[in-house]
Backbone bond lengths (Angstrom), bond angles and torsions (degrees), N, CA, C in turn:
res aa  C-N    CA-C-N  psi(-1)  N-CA   C-N-CA  omega(-1)  CA-C   N-CA-C  phi
1 M - - - 1.453 - - 1.531 107.95 -
2 S 1.314 116.48 142.17 1.459 120.99 -178.66 1.524 111.09 -76.69
3 T 1.310 115.76 166.75 1.470 121.14 177.18 1.523 110.39 -59.76
4 S 1.316 116.49 -41.45 1.465 121.11 178.33 1.534 110.86 -61.07
5 G 1.342 115.00 -41.30 1.467 119.54 178.50 1.523 111.86 -62.65
6 W 1.328 116.83 -43.42 1.469 121.31 178.27 1.529 110.80 -63.56
7 L 1.327 116.60 -42.49 1.469 119.61 178.92 1.520 111.27 -63.22
8 Q 1.321 117.34 -40.36 1.460 120.56 177.05 1.515 111.33 -63.81
9 L 1.320 117.23 -41.47 1.457 121.63 178.82 1.531 110.89 -63.87
10 V 1.327 116.80 -45.01 1.467 120.98 179.23 1.529 110.08 -62.85
11 L 1.326 117.32 -44.40 1.465 120.96 178.85 1.528 110.92 -61.21
12 Y 1.330 116.86 -42.57 1.463 120.91 178.16 1.527 111.27 -60.41
13 V 1.312 117.54 -45.96 1.465 121.57 -179.51 1.529 111.02 -64.15
14 V 1.327 116.93 -41.70 1.473 120.42 178.75 1.519 110.30 -62.37
15 V 1.332 116.97 -46.94 1.469 120.40 179.29 1.524 109.97 -62.26
16 L 1.305 117.74 -42.64 1.464 121.63 178.91 1.526 111.44 -60.47
17 L 1.322 117.22 -44.68 1.463 120.64 179.65 1.526 112.25 -65.75
18 V 1.314 116.83 -36.30 1.459 120.51 -179.42 1.526 110.74 -70.11
19 L 1.323 117.40 -39.16 1.466 120.74 -173.75 1.526 114.53 -92.26
20 A 1.302 118.26 -28.35 1.459 120.70 -170.28 1.517 113.31 -65.13
21 K 1.299 118.58 -46.47 1.461 119.67 -175.11 1.528 112.33 -65.56
22 P 1.343 120.12 -51.42 1.460 118.34 179.29 1.530 112.22 -63.21
23 L 1.315 117.47 -41.89 1.454 119.93 -178.99 1.524 110.75 -63.94
24 G 1.314 116.84 -43.79 1.462 120.40 179.62 1.512 112.88 -63.97
25 S 1.319 117.75 -39.98 1.467 119.50 179.01 1.523 110.64 -69.15
26 Y 1.331 117.50 -35.44 1.459 120.20 177.11 1.527 110.62 -66.96
27 M 1.340 116.27 -44.21 1.468 120.15 178.68 1.530 110.84 -60.48
28 A 1.324 117.39 -39.50 1.464 120.95 178.35 1.522 111.18 -65.59
29 A 1.325 117.18 -40.36 1.463 120.70 178.50 1.525 110.70 -64.98
30 V 1.332 116.73 -43.02 1.470 120.56 177.93 1.530 109.85 -61.78
31 A 1.323 117.37 -44.31 1.463 121.68 -179.14 1.525 112.06 -67.03
32 A 1.320 118.15 -23.14 1.470 121.52 -179.63 1.526 112.86 -80.93
33 Q 1.318 118.09 -13.16 1.464 120.68 -175.54 1.529 114.70 -55.85
34 P 1.345 120.54 -44.29 1.465 119.15 -179.47 1.532 113.04 -58.80
35 V 1.319 116.30 -36.25 1.464 119.94 179.14 1.530 110.11 -68.77
36 F 1.321 117.65 -42.45 1.459 121.12 177.67 1.526 110.18 -60.31
37 R 1.347 117.43 -44.57 1.469 120.08 178.92 1.520 111.10 -64.90
38 L 1.329 117.30 -38.75 1.463 121.22 177.75 1.525 110.78 -58.50
39 L 1.318 116.33 -33.73 1.464 121.85 179.45 1.531 112.55 -88.51
40 G 1.350 116.50 5.40 1.450 120.51 177.20 1.522 114.68 85.98
41 A 1.297 117.88 13.78 1.466 121.70 -178.57 1.529 109.79 -103.36
42 K 1.305 115.56 158.10 1.457 121.54 178.82 1.527 109.79 -89.24
43 G 1.327 115.75 137.24 1.458 121.44 179.86 1.515 112.62 -87.70
44 L 1.307 115.22 -151.91 1.461 121.63 -176.91 1.528 113.04 -78.56
45 G 1.323 116.80 -19.30 1.458 120.16 -176.85 1.519 112.75 87.09
46 V 1.323 116.63 23.01 1.464 122.06 177.37 1.529 107.59 -124.79
47 S 1.336 117.07 174.01 1.463 119.73 179.63 1.534 110.43 -65.12
48 D 1.320 116.05 165.20 1.467 120.85 179.70 1.534 113.11 -88.01
49 D 1.316 117.71 -0.21 1.461 120.84 -176.60 1.526 110.19 -84.41
50 Y 1.312 116.33 92.22 1.461 121.28 -175.88 1.525 112.41 -67.12
51 K 1.330 117.11 -18.06 1.464 119.67 -179.68 1.523 112.33 -78.91
52 T 1.322 117.53 -28.90 1.464 119.91 -176.62 1.520 113.93 -115.09
53 E 1.315 117.84 -14.38 1.474 120.48 -178.69 1.521 109.52 -64.21
54 K 1.319 116.59 128.87 1.461 121.36 -178.31 1.530 110.50 -79.44
55 M 1.309 115.78 133.73 1.458 121.55 177.93 1.528 108.87 -69.86
56 P 1.344 117.62 136.56 1.467 119.42 178.35 1.525 111.35 -62.55
57 A 1.303 114.99 159.48 1.465 120.24 177.43 1.528 110.09 -64.15
58 V 1.296 116.21 159.36 1.463 122.02 176.87 1.528 108.67 -57.69
59 N 1.313 116.28 139.38 1.470 125.35 179.94 1.524 113.83 70.85
60 V 1.326 117.62 15.39 1.464 121.47 173.48 1.522 107.07 -101.79
61 S 1.326 116.16 125.67 1.460 121.52 -174.84 1.519 111.85 -97.32
62 L 1.319 116.60 141.68 1.461 123.59 168.62 1.525 105.90 -116.51
63 L 1.319 116.41 84.70 1.469 121.83 -170.72 1.519 113.50 -123.11
64 D 1.334 117.81 22.11 1.467 119.65 -175.81 1.520 114.06 -85.33
65 G 1.320 118.33 -15.63 1.461 120.48 -176.91 1.517 112.54 -118.77
66 Q 1.347 114.69 -172.50 1.458 119.53 176.16 1.522 110.92 -74.29
67 L 1.327 116.89 -21.53 1.458 122.52 171.85 1.522 106.56 -99.75
68 A 1.307 117.35 127.31 1.465 120.64 -175.28 1.522 109.90 -135.55
69 W 1.331 114.20 159.61 1.466 119.92 179.24 1.511 109.22 -154.18
70 R 1.323 116.61 143.04 1.468 122.08 177.12 1.518 109.19 -159.18
71 Q 1.322 116.29 137.01 1.463 121.87 174.20 1.525 107.68 -116.58
72 H 1.315 116.57 129.68 1.456 120.93 179.24 1.523 110.39 -104.32
73 D 1.303 116.12 172.67 1.459 120.71 -179.43 1.526 112.44 -102.73
74 G 1.318 118.14 21.44 1.456 121.46 -174.87 1.506 115.85 -95.13
75 G 1.317 119.14 15.40 1.456 120.71 179.20 1.526 112.23 82.74
76 H 1.319 116.25 -157.97 1.461 122.03 -174.86 1.521 111.64 -85.69
77 T 1.316 115.23 69.90 1.456 122.66 176.63 1.516 107.79 -153.38
78 D 1.310 116.95 155.50 1.464 119.03 176.99 1.526 112.07 -100.04
79 G 1.324 117.32 -0.27 1.460 122.05 -177.67 1.521 115.13 -51.66
80 P 1.347 119.46 -48.55 1.456 119.58 -177.87 1.529 114.51 -63.81
81 N 1.322 118.14 -18.73 1.471 120.56 -178.32 1.526 113.25 -88.11
82 W 1.328 118.82 -13.51 1.463 120.20 -176.39 1.521 112.69 -58.70
83 K 1.328 118.16 -39.49 1.467 119.89 -178.12 1.528 111.60 -67.00
84 Y 1.324 117.99 -15.31 1.460 122.10 174.95 1.527 110.91 -98.52
85 F 1.323 116.73 -36.77 1.458 121.14 -177.43 1.529 112.74 -68.16
86 I 1.318 117.64 -44.56 1.470 120.54 -176.16 1.525 111.84 -59.87
87 P 1.344 120.16 -50.93 1.470 118.61 177.19 1.533 112.61 -62.90
88 W 1.331 117.36 -35.24 1.464 120.23 177.64 1.529 109.92 -62.84
89 A 1.320 118.00 -47.86 1.464 121.92 -179.89 1.528 111.47 -66.66
90 D 1.322 117.29 -35.56 1.469 121.00 179.42 1.522 112.12 -58.76
91 K 1.331 117.47 -32.92 1.470 120.74 178.56 1.525 110.91 -58.61
92 F 1.315 117.14 -34.32 1.458 121.50 -175.87 1.518 112.73 -94.05
93 L 1.322 116.40 -12.43 1.457 121.17 177.89 1.525 111.46 -100.20
94 N 1.340 116.31 4.46 1.467 122.37 -177.75 1.526 111.34 54.27
95 H 1.292 115.08 45.00 1.459 122.29 -178.62 1.516 107.80 -125.22
96 S 1.308 117.80 134.92 1.462 118.91 177.41 1.518 109.20 -95.10
97 S 1.303 114.94 140.69 1.449 121.91 -177.03 1.525 109.21 -115.28
98 S 1.309 116.62 149.43 1.461 119.68 176.45 1.513 111.28 -83.23
99 V 1.343 117.06 -6.09 1.454 121.59 179.06 1.520 107.97 -96.01
100 T 1.331 117.21 136.48 1.460 120.68 177.16 1.508 110.09 -109.73
101 V 1.326 115.12 149.62 1.457 121.14 -179.10 1.519 108.44 -78.89
102 G 1.331 116.55 129.23 1.452 121.72 178.01 1.515 111.39 -75.26
103 S 1.305 116.30 174.07 1.455 121.11 -177.18 1.523 112.88 -85.22
104 K 1.303 118.72 -5.82 1.466 120.60 -179.54 1.491 111.51 -73.47
């Protein structure tokens, strides 16, 4: 294989690794919505078609229901999402938090 071929292969793998995990988790969340509604819970507020539903932009939260999803721009860590997750979870634990969820 030529150097150009190897570079193309490496670039493809890098792009796949960067996109696959967030896209797959979003698709799973979208596909889970019918079950959440069946149990009386609110979903993400998007269509149930996980194959065509567009993933929200980075740092855009879908936190209005019992099923929630958010992708941050902080790399492979969950740290940047804690300030959004804790207030979201507090709503369901009947606990008030001093932290408020931002509009991002």
